[in-house]
Structure formats: C-alpha cells, structure tokens
C-alpha positions in Angstrom: -111.6 26.4 -84.0 -114.6 24.1 -84.2 -113.8 21.9 -81.1 -116.8 19.6 -81.9 -115.5 18.7 -85.3 -111.9 18.3 -84.0 -113.1 15.9 -81.2 -115.1 13.9 -83.7 -112.1 13.6 -86.1 -109.9 12.5 -83.2 -112.4 9.9 -82.2 -112.6 8.5 -85.8 -108.8 8.4 -86.0 -108.6 6.6 -82.7 -111.2 4.0 -83.8 -109.3 3.5 -87.1 -106.0 3.0 -85.3 -107.5 0.6 -82.8 -109.1 -1.4 -85.7 -105.8 -1.5 -87.6 -104.0 -2.7 -84.5 -106.6 -5.4 -83.9 -106.2 -6.6 -87.5 -102.4 -6.6 -87.2 -102.6 -8.6 -83.9 -105.0 -11.1 -85.4 -102.9 -11.7 -88.4 -99.8 -11.9 -86.3 -101.5 -14.4 -84.0 -102.5 -16.4 -87.0 -99.0 -16.4 -88.3 -97.8 -17.6 -84.9 -100.3 -20.4 -84.9 -99.3 -21.3 -88.4 -95.7 -21.4 -87.4 -96.5 -23.5 -84.4 -98.4 -26.0 -86.6 -95.4 -26.2 -89.0 -93.0 -26.7 -86.1 -95.1 -29.7 -85.0 -94.0 -31.6 -88.1 -90.4 -32.7 -87.6 -90.1 -34.6 -90.9 -92.5 -34.8 -93.9 -92.0 -37.2 -96.7 -94.1 -38.6 -99.6 -96.2 -41.5 -98.3 -95.1 -44.8 -99.7 -98.1 -47.2 -100.3 -98.1 -50.8 -101.6 -101.3 -50.5 -103.6 -102.7 -54.0 -103.9 -106.2 -53.1 -105.1 -107.6 -50.1 -107.0 -110.0 -49.5 -104.1 -107.1 -48.2 -102.1 -107.1 -45.0 -104.3 -110.5 -44.1 -102.7 -108.8 -44.2 -99.3 -105.2 -42.9 -99.6 -104.6 -39.7 -101.6 -102.0 -39.9 -104.4 -100.1 -37.0 -102.9 -100.4 -38.0 -99.3 -97.5 -37.1 -96.9 -96.2 -39.0 -93.9 -95.4 -36.6 -91.1 -93.4 -37.4 -88.1 -94.5 -35.3 -85.1 -92.5 -36.8 -82.2 -89.5 -39.1 -81.7 -87.0 -40.3 -79.2 -89.0 -43.1 -77.6 -88.4 -46.9 -77.3 -91.7 -48.5 -78.1 -94.8 -46.3 -78.5 -98.3 -47.8 -78.3 -102.0 -47.2 -77.6 -102.7 -43.8 -79.1 -106.0 -42.0 -78.4 -107.0 -38.4 -79.2 -109.1 -36.5 -76.6 -109.4 -32.9 -75.4 -107.2 -31.6 -78.2 -104.2 -33.8 -77.4 -102.8 -37.2 -78.4 -102.2 -39.6 -75.5 -99.9 -42.6 -76.1 -97.8 -45.0 -74.2 -94.1 -45.4 -74.2 -94.1 -48.9 -72.7 -90.5 -49.4 -71.8 -90.3 -46.1 -70.0 -93.5 -47.0 -68.0 -95.2 -43.9 -69.0 -98.2 -42.3 -70.8 -97.2 -39.3 -72.9 -99.3 -36.4 -74.1 -98.6 -34.6 -77.3 -100.4 -31.2 -77.9 -100.1 -29.2 -81.1 -97.8 -26.2 -80.6 -96.6 -27.5 -77.2 -95.0 -30.9 -78.0 -94.7 -33.9 -75.7 -95.0 -34.1 -72.0 -95.4 -36.9 -69.5 -99.0 -37.5 -68.4 -98.5 -40.4 -66.1 -95.4 -42.3 -64.8 -95.5 -45.1 -63.8 -98.4 -46.2 -65.9 -98.0 -49.9 -65.4 -95.6 -51.7 -63.0 -95.4 -49.9 -59.6 -93.0 -52.1 -57.7 -90.0 -50.6 -55.9 -87.5 -53.0 -57.6 -86.5 -52.8 -61.3 -89.1 -54.6 -63.4 -86.7 -57.0 -65.1 -88.7 -57.2 -68.3 -88.8 -55.3 -71.6 -92.4 -53.8 -71.3 -93.0 -52.4 -67.8 -95.7 -49.8 -68.7 -99.3 -49.6 -69.9 -100.5 -50.4 -73.4 -103.7 -49.7 -75.4 -106.1 -46.9 -74.5 -109.7 -46.0 -75.4 -112.6 -43.8 -74.3 -115.9 -44.9 -72.8 -119.3 -43.3 -73.7 -118.6 -40.5 -71.1 -115.2 -39.8 -72.5 -113.3 -41.3 -69.7 -109.8 -42.6 -70.6 -109.6 -46.4 -70.2 -106.2 -48.1 -70.1 -104.9 -51.7 -70.7 -102.5 -51.8 -67.7 -100.2 -54.4 -69.4 -97.4 -54.9 -66.8 -99.8 -53.8 -64.1 -102.0 -56.8 -65.2 -105.3 -55.0 -65.1 -107.7 -52.7 -66.9 -108.2 -49.3 -65.3 -110.2 -46.1 -65.9 -109.4 -42.4 -65.2 -112.5 -40.8 -63.6 -111.2 -37.4 -64.8 -108.5 -36.6 -67.3 -105.9 -35.9 -64.6 -102.9 -38.0 -63.7 -103.6 -37.1 -60.0 -107.3 -37.9 -60.2 -109.1 -41.0 -59.0 -108.5 -44.3 -61.0 -110.8 -47.2 -60.9 -109.6 -50.8 -61.5 -112.2 -52.4 -63.7 -110.8 -56.0 -63.8 -107.5 -57.7 -62.8 -108.3 -61.5 -62.5 -110.4 -64.2 -64.1 -111.8 -67.0 -61.9 -109.3 -66.2 -59.2 -106.2 -66.1 -61.4 -104.4 -62.9 -62.3 -104.8 -61.6 -65.9 -101.7 -62.0 -68.0 -101.2 -58.4 -69.3 -104.1 -56.7 -70.9 -103.0 -55.4 -74.3 -105.7 -53.6 -76.2 -109.4 -52.7 -75.6 -112.6 -51.4 -77.2 -116.0 -50.5 -75.9 -119.3 -51.6 -77.4 -122.2 -49.1 -77.4 -124.0 -51.1 -74.6 -121.2 -50.1 -72.3 -119.4 -53.4 -72.2 -115.7 -53.5 -72.6 -113.7 -56.1 -74.7 -110.0 -56.6 -74.3 -107.1 -58.9 -75.3 -104.8 -60.5 -72.8 -101.5 -62.0 -74.2 -98.4 -62.3 -72.1 -96.3 -59.5 -73.6 -96.3 -57.5 -70.4 -94.9 -60.3 -68.3 -91.1 -60.3 -67.7 -90.3 -63.1 -70.1 -93.3 -62.6 -72.4 -93.6 -66.4 -72.6 -96.4 -68.9 -71.7 -93.9 -70.5 -69.3 -93.4 -67.3 -67.3 -93.4 -68.2 -63.6 -95.9 -65.4 -62.9 -98.3 -66.4 -65.5 -101.4 -67.9 -63.8 -103.8 -68.4 -66.7 -103.1 -71.1 -69.3 -105.2 -69.2 -71.9 -104.3 -66.0 -73.7 -107.8 -64.8 -74.0 -110.2 -62.2 -75.3 -112.5 -61.0 -72.5 -115.8 -59.1 -72.2 -116.7 -57.1 -69.1 -120.4 -56.0 -69.1 -122.0 -53.0 -67.4 -118.7 -51.1 -67.2 -120.5 -47.7 -67.3 -122.4 -48.7 -64.2 -119.2 -49.2 -62.2 -119.0 -46.5 -59.6 -115.7 -44.6 -59.2 -113.4 -46.5 -56.8 -115.5 -49.6 -56.9 -113.7 -53.0 -56.5 -112.8 -54.8 -59.7 -115.7 -56.6 -61.3 -113.8 -59.8 -61.7 -116.8 -62.1 -61.1 -118.6 -60.6 -64.2 -115.6 -61.1 -66.5 -116.4 -63.4 -69.5 -113.9 -65.3 -71.6 -115.2 -64.9 -75.2 -112.2 -66.2 -77.2 -109.8 -68.8 -75.9 -108.0 -70.4 -78.9 -105.7 -67.6 -80.1 -102.0 -67.9 -79.2 -101.3 -64.1 -79.0 -104.5 -62.0 -79.4 -103.6 -58.4 -79.8 -105.5 -55.7 -81.7 -109.3 -55.4 -81.3 -112.0 -53.4 -83.0 -115.8 -53.4 -83.8 -117.4 -52.9 -87.2 -119.4 -49.7 -87.4 -122.7 -51.6 -87.0 -121.2 -53.7 -84.2 -122.3 -56.9 -86.0 -118.7 -58.1 -86.0 -115.7 -57.9 -83.7 -112.2 -58.1 -85.3 -109.3 -59.5 -83.4 -105.8 -60.1 -84.7 -103.1 -62.5 -83.6 -99.4 -61.6 -83.6 -97.6 -64.9 -83.5 -96.7 -67.5 -84.5 -99.5 -67.1 -87.0 -99.9 -63.5 -88.2 -103.7 -63.5 -88.8 -106.8 -61.3 -88.6 -110.1 -62.9 -87.4 -113.7 -61.8 -87.5 -116.4 -62.9 -85.0 -120.2 -62.3 -85.1 -121.4 -60.5 -82.1 -124.6 -61.9 -80.5 -127.2 -59.9 -78.6 -125.8 -61.0 -75.3 -122.3 -60.0 -76.3 -121.0 -63.5 -76.9 -119.0 -64.2 -80.1 -119.8 -66.9 -82.7 -118.9 -67.8 -86.3 -115.1 -67.2 -86.2 -113.8 -66.5 -89.6 -110.2 -66.1 -90.8 -110.0 -62.8 -92.7 -106.4 -62.8 -93.7 -103.1 -64.7 -93.1 -99.8 -62.8 -93.4 -97.7 -65.4 -91.6 -95.4 -65.7 -94.7 -94.7 -62.0 -94.9 -91.1 -61.5 -93.8 -91.2 -57.7 -93.3 -90.7 -56.4 -89.7 -93.8 -56.2 -87.6 -96.9 -58.3 -86.8 -100.7 -57.8 -86.5 -101.2 -55.3 -83.7 -103.5 -52.3 -83.0 -106.6 -51.9 -85.2 -109.1 -49.2 -86.1 -112.1 -49.0 -88.5 -113.2 -46.2 -90.8 -116.9 -45.2 -91.2 -117.3 -47.4 -94.2 -116.1 -50.5 -92.4 -112.6 -50.7 -93.8 -110.0 -52.1 -91.4 -106.7 -50.4 -90.6 -104.1 -52.5 -88.7 -100.5 -52.4 -87.8 -98.8 -55.4 -89.5 -95.7 -56.5 -91.3 -94.2 -53.5 -93.1 -96.6 -50.8 -91.8 -100.3 -50.2 -91.7 -102.4 -52.7 -93.5 -105.8 -51.7 -95.0 -108.5 -54.3 -95.6 -112.1 -54.2 -96.9 -114.8 -55.2 -94.4 -114.7 -58.7 -96.0 -110.9 -59.0 -95.4 -109.6 -58.2 -98.9 -106.1 -56.6 -98.6 -106.3 -53.2 -100.3 -102.8 -52.0 -99.6 -100.2 -51.2 -97.0 -99.0 -47.8 -95.8 -95.2 -48.5 -95.7 -93.6 -47.2 -92.5 -90.0 -46.5 -91.8 -90.0 -48.4 -88.5 -92.0 -51.2 -86.9 -95.6 -50.1 -86.4 -97.7 -50.8 -83.3 -101.1 -49.0 -83.3 -103.1 -46.1 -84.6 -106.1 -43.8 -84.0 -108.2 -41.2 -85.7 -108.2 -37.5 -84.9 -109.3 -34.1 -86.2 -112.7 -32.6 -86.5 -113.4 -34.7 -89.6 -111.6 -37.8 -88.2 -109.5 -38.1 -91.4 -106.1 -37.7 -89.8 -104.6 -41.1 -88.8 -102.0 -41.0 -86.0 -99.6 -43.9 -86.0 -97.4 -45.1 -83.2 -94.2 -47.0 -84.1 -90.9 -48.0 -82.5 -89.4 -44.7 -81.6 -91.8 -42.2 -83.2 -95.3 -41.0 -83.7 -96.5 -40.2 -87.2 -99.7 -38.9 -89.0 -101.2 -39.0 -92.4 -104.3 -37.4 -94.0 -106.7 -39.9 -95.6 -109.9 -39.5 -97.6 -112.4 -41.5 -95.5 -113.3 -40.5 -91.9 -112.6 -42.9 -89.1 -115.4 -44.6 -87.1 -116.0 -42.6 -83.8 -114.1 -44.0 -80.8 -116.9 -43.2 -78.4 -119.9 -45.6 -79.0 -123.2 -44.8 -77.2 -126.8 -45.8 -77.8 
C-alpha cells in the first residue's frame, strides 16, 4: 500500500468535508438571519397614500408596504436609530425602549422623565423626542422631567448631563422635540404637554410663553457640567403649541410646526448667529378633521419635509406644497430615517412602531462641519 497517496487522499477528503460543512453552516446561518428578519415584521400591508401631487410618485413606491414591527404601547414618540437599534419613548410608561432586529423590544431606561416617588398624576410622565449630536451622543427632550439631557455613553447606567432646565430663572415647561445644527447648537420646542394638566393654566407652569429655544456651544459642555441656562436663547415666542422641529439640508431654514389650536407648519430663515427671521406659514391643516396634529418632523436629502399630521405622515416640498399623506392606521407622532441608505422611514404611533421603504434617502441626523 502506498501510504503517501493514502494520506494525501485522506487530507483532500477532510478538506472537502470541512468546506462543505462551512458552506452548510453559512447557508443555515443566512436562513436563520432571514427568518429573524421576517419575524421582526408582525404585520405587513399595502401602503395607503393620499397622492395629492404627481411628485409624490418620486418619493413613495407604488408597491410600498407598511410594516408593523412592534406594538402593545400607549403613546410612542421620539424615534432615533443608532448602533443598529431603534430607540423610542413610550411616554405614559415613563420609559425609553430599544428595538433591535432579531431581538425585539427591551427597556433601555425607566424612568426616563418624571422621577418623583408619588404617582405623576398626568398622562405623559416620560421623555419625548431624541436626537444625536455630532459625536453620536443621544440627546433627549426630558418632557415631564422639564429639561434637556444628554447621555455621555449609550448606556442607561452611564453619566447623564443636564444641558438646560430653565430660562431666566423659570423652569422650562416640558421640552418636546429637538434638533442640532452643524455648529453644535441645539434647538428645541417647549409646549406644556408634559405638565400634569397640559394647559397654560397648569399651577406648575412658570413660563408664560411656549417657546422655541436655542442653546449654543452644546458640544463644548463637559460631561456632568451644570445646566447652561444662562446661555439659553428664546428664538420663537408666538406659537401656541410648538412641536416638531427640523433643519433644511443646507440649514438656511428651520421648520417648526404647531399642534393646536392651529395645525400649521412654519419656516424661519436661520441667520449666521443662529437667530431666526422671516417667519413664513408653509401650510395650514387646521380644517382637516382626521385624527392627529402636526408633530415630529424629518427632512430628506432633497429637502422634502415629512411630518406627523392629521391622518398620518404628511409630505411637503421644501416650499410647503403638500405632495401627499402616508395614511396610518392610528394616530401618528414622529419618525426617523434608518438603514445604510437612509431610505427606511420608521414611524411611531399610538400603540405601535411601523416602517416603510421610500425612494429618497433621508437627510443625516448627525450634522457636523
């Protein structure tokens, strides 16, 4: 017997078996990943769109699907995608949730807003909108906590820095939504929805105005530093319920919507010093009887505006022309972009979180010069 040939043949066979096993395991793993991805979608239905203008066809595919990925909540808000997961608030449960593909939903932080020992006594005890700064740090509108705060690392047990909690010695109402400018300044809205009665007559409401604020030099704030209240600037003071907020891609304009009694979207020109001028009414949906009101907003890379509103997600041109509405099965609150190409729009609503694939990429959340 030629032992050399036999050993060579055995070696070749072993290599072939190992390669076949590796291929099998790879395919099996791919099938498991595919199955996990499928299981993430609880319900998938044909997307219903009220197409008001032909331009909407360049944004929403004709065969688009509305996918529900999570449900069982009370009022979801403030979605933001980072580190492979979607973070969102369930305000009445006073928590920030984390949804990860293949793993589902977990609690990231609870409490996320009100931290008193007694029951809150109001409908919205938790945090609200969220965004990321130029260093990728999660920044949160504290809502019932009546402040704006930042995670120094993406850990619920890590250090948190309070960025602002009062204006001219008076406590903020309940910061609702927020956005960074590329110069590191932070803009946020401050209606009274996080107060116990949600009214201007709430006994704990100290500010007469429901304002839009600018906080400069936020990136320079050291971890654990005291709130920079003395630097806070009131940039809009004449809206009754300012809510969603977003910059145009070139940052020439800041969009702010108002939830009630007028359901309107406004545009402001941003000056070099961060102040706002030339207020312009973009659209008025006050007469629309469908459930919902202007709320969270995002922008795509071509400058189109996406906003929660009556009936679902409204889509406007940069000039404020209504192009159409993604009709949602429940009252809609906010939205965010995700995916490597930023063409997946995640939408928070009353009890559920949804997503839809669109044709145009979203404008990046992180803005840096």
